[in-house]
N, C-alpha and C positions, 0 to 999 in steps of 0.2 A: 399527424407526422408519419411518414413512411418508415417502417422499421428496417434498419440496415440488415443485410443477410448475415453479418457476422455477430449480431446481437442475439443472445440466447437467454431466455428467462428460466432461471433455476432457483427453486425455493422462494419464488417471488422477487428475486433479484435479477436485474438485467445485466448479464455478463457480456463483455466485449471479447469475443473469441478471436484473439489476435496473437501473433507471435511476438517475441521480444523485438525483433527487427522492425516489425510493423508499428509497434508502439513508439519506438524511438523515432522512426520516420515521421509519425504524426506529431511528435513533440517538436521536431526540427521545423516542420511546416508551421506549427503554431507560433514559434518564435519568429520565423521569417515573415509571417503574415501579421505579426503583432496581435495575436489572439490569445486569450487566456484559456488554458487547458488544465482542469483539476483532475487528479488521478486518485481513485479509490481502489483499495485492494481488499479481498475477502479470503479468509481461511475458514476452517471448520469452526473454530471458536467464535469468530465474528458472525458467521451465519447464525449460530445459536444465540449469541447475545443480542443481535439485531431484532430478534423476535420478542424480546422483553424490554428493549430500550428504544423507544420511539424516536428519540433525538438522534441516536446513533444510526438507526435505520434510515431516517430521512437524510442525514448528512451523506451517507454512502450513496443513496439513490440520486442525490443532487449532483454527484460527481459526473464530469464529462466522459470519463472512461472508468469502468469498473472491471478490474482484472482478477483472475484466479491466482491468488498468491499462494494458496496451499495445494499440494498435490492431491489431497483428499477431495478437494472441490473439483479438480479436473476429472478424477476417476468417477466421482458421483455424477457429474454432468454427463459423462459418456455412458454410464449405466442407464441413465434416464433418457438416452437417445439424442443428446446434443453433441455436436462436433466442436470440442474445444481443443485446439491444436497442441497447446503446451502450457505448462505452468509459467507464469510471468511473476517470479518472486520479487517482492518489493525491494529487497536488498540488491538483487541483481540489476533491477531497473535503475536503482540509485547509482550504482557504480557505472552502469552503462551510460547513463545521462551525463555523469561527470566526465567520462572518457570522451564522449561526443562533444560535450561543452568545451573541453580542453582543446580539441581540434578546431573548434569554431570560435574560440575566444569569448565564450559566454561568461556572464557574471552570476555567481551563486551566493545565496544567503543560507546560513545554517541556523536553525532555531530548534533548541531542545537540549535535553540531558542536563547534567551538572556542568559547572564551569570547568572542572578538571577534565571530565570526559570530552567536553567540547574542544578544549585545547588540544587534546590528543587527536581528535578528528581533523582539526585544521592542520596539524603537523603532517598527518598522513596525506591529506589532500594536496598540500604543497609538494610533497615528495612524489606522489603517484601521478598527479594531473597538473603539471606546471603551467599548462596553457589555460587552465581554468582560473579566472579572477575571483578571489574571495571578496564579495561585495560587503559582507558583514556577518555578524553572528551574535547570538544571545542565548542564554540558557533558557530552559523550559519552565523555570519556577517563577511564573508571574501569575498574579491574580486575574480573574476574569475582567475586572474593571480596568486593568492595564492593557487589555487587548488592543484598544484603539491606538494607544501609544506605540505598541509593538508594531502594528500594521503600518503606522506612519514612518517608523524607523526603517522598515523594509522598503517602503516606497521611495524614501529618500536615498536608499542605496542603489537604486536603479538595477535591481537584480533581475536577470532573465529567469533563473531557476531558484525556487524556494523549496528547501528540504526541511521537513518537520520531524525531528526525532522526539516525538511526544506520544504518550500512550493514548489509546482509545478510551472514551470517546472525545477527550479534550481536543485532539488534533482535528478530528472530523468536524467538530463544532466550530473551531477556529477557522477552518477552511471555508465552511459554509457562511459564517457570519462576517468574516473579515478578509477572505481571500481576494476579492476584487479590489479592496482598498490597498492591498500590498503592492499592486502594480506588476507583480511577477507574472510571466507568461506561462510557466510550467510550475504547478504546485503539487508536490508529492509528499504525502505523509509516510515516512519510512520507519516509524516505530522504534524498535530496539536496534536498528542498523548502526546508529552512532556508537553504541557500546561495542559492536563487533568491529567496526572500523578502527576504533581506538584501542582494540586489543583487550577490552575488559571481559568480553564474552567470546567463547570459541564457537564458530559455526560448524555444523555437522559436516563430516566428509561427504564427498560427492555421492558415494554409494548409498549412504543413509538418505540423502536428499532424493535420489532416484527411486528408492523404496518407499518414499513418503513417511520416513521415520525421523525427520528433522525435529519434530515436536518431542520425540522420545529422547533424542540426544540432549536437547535443552533441559528436559525434565531431570535427566541424570546429573546435570550440573547443579540444579537447584531443586532437589526432590521435595523438600518440605514446603517450599513456596509454590512450586508449579505442579506438583503431583496431584493434589486434590482438584485443582482447576482443570487440568487436562483430562483426568478420568471423567469428571462431570461433563465437560463440553464435548469430548469425543463420543461418549455414550449417547448424549442427546442428538449429536449430529448423525450418528448411525441410525438412530430411530427415525429421524427426519427422512433419511434416504430410503429406508424401508417403506415408510408411509407414502412418500412421493412415488416410489416405484409401484406400489400396490395401486395407487390412483391411476397411474399411466396404464397399467395392465387392464384395469377395469374399463377405462375409456376405450381402449383398443377392442376389448371383447364386446362392448356395447355397439360398436360401429361395424362389427363383422357378422 
């Protein structure tokens, strides 16, 4: 298979180096042409976790598009010599697809979070994107053996867009194993975006996002739960960048 010029291999992960507008355009084409497009996103924590979790890694690699969700991934890719134009944050793609879907009369299914959070999400969707049809919804607390039933419910809803507000690696595994059975054209795992849309979690101000400090803003909201996790994964990610950079420098020196 010919490698597309916008695909870059970073830390053993093939990233699609696209802008937000390019990603949305590809999604619109997929719906128009009745093709399935699965979207995977990676941030520093996921890059680290993929190295220890084979199922998570394979689920991400199986995605049709893999996008740099974290600013740290964009910066690291550039340090290693790869042109990644911008961060395509999962939550921004989520809202962008709903806005585009509202203009085009798409149908969307929302899977994930608790029933209470999900109700808040649907209220916000109706208010912000009145042209987007809500095909259906279900909370994310279902057992693995119920996955076939969940996929069948989504297929029966005739959803164009499927948004999964489920944590990793459960969402990636569901997409890999059941995504085709849902019949949805665009499948996007949005993680904690449901909590943000429902007003349960505050998103970092734009300045923090541009500085790559969105993770710190989240940690300050839940320091006991997120602090140890971020310290561990961010440290390991930095070490990966240093090792990768050293390898790149060594290969350059060997060829000169």
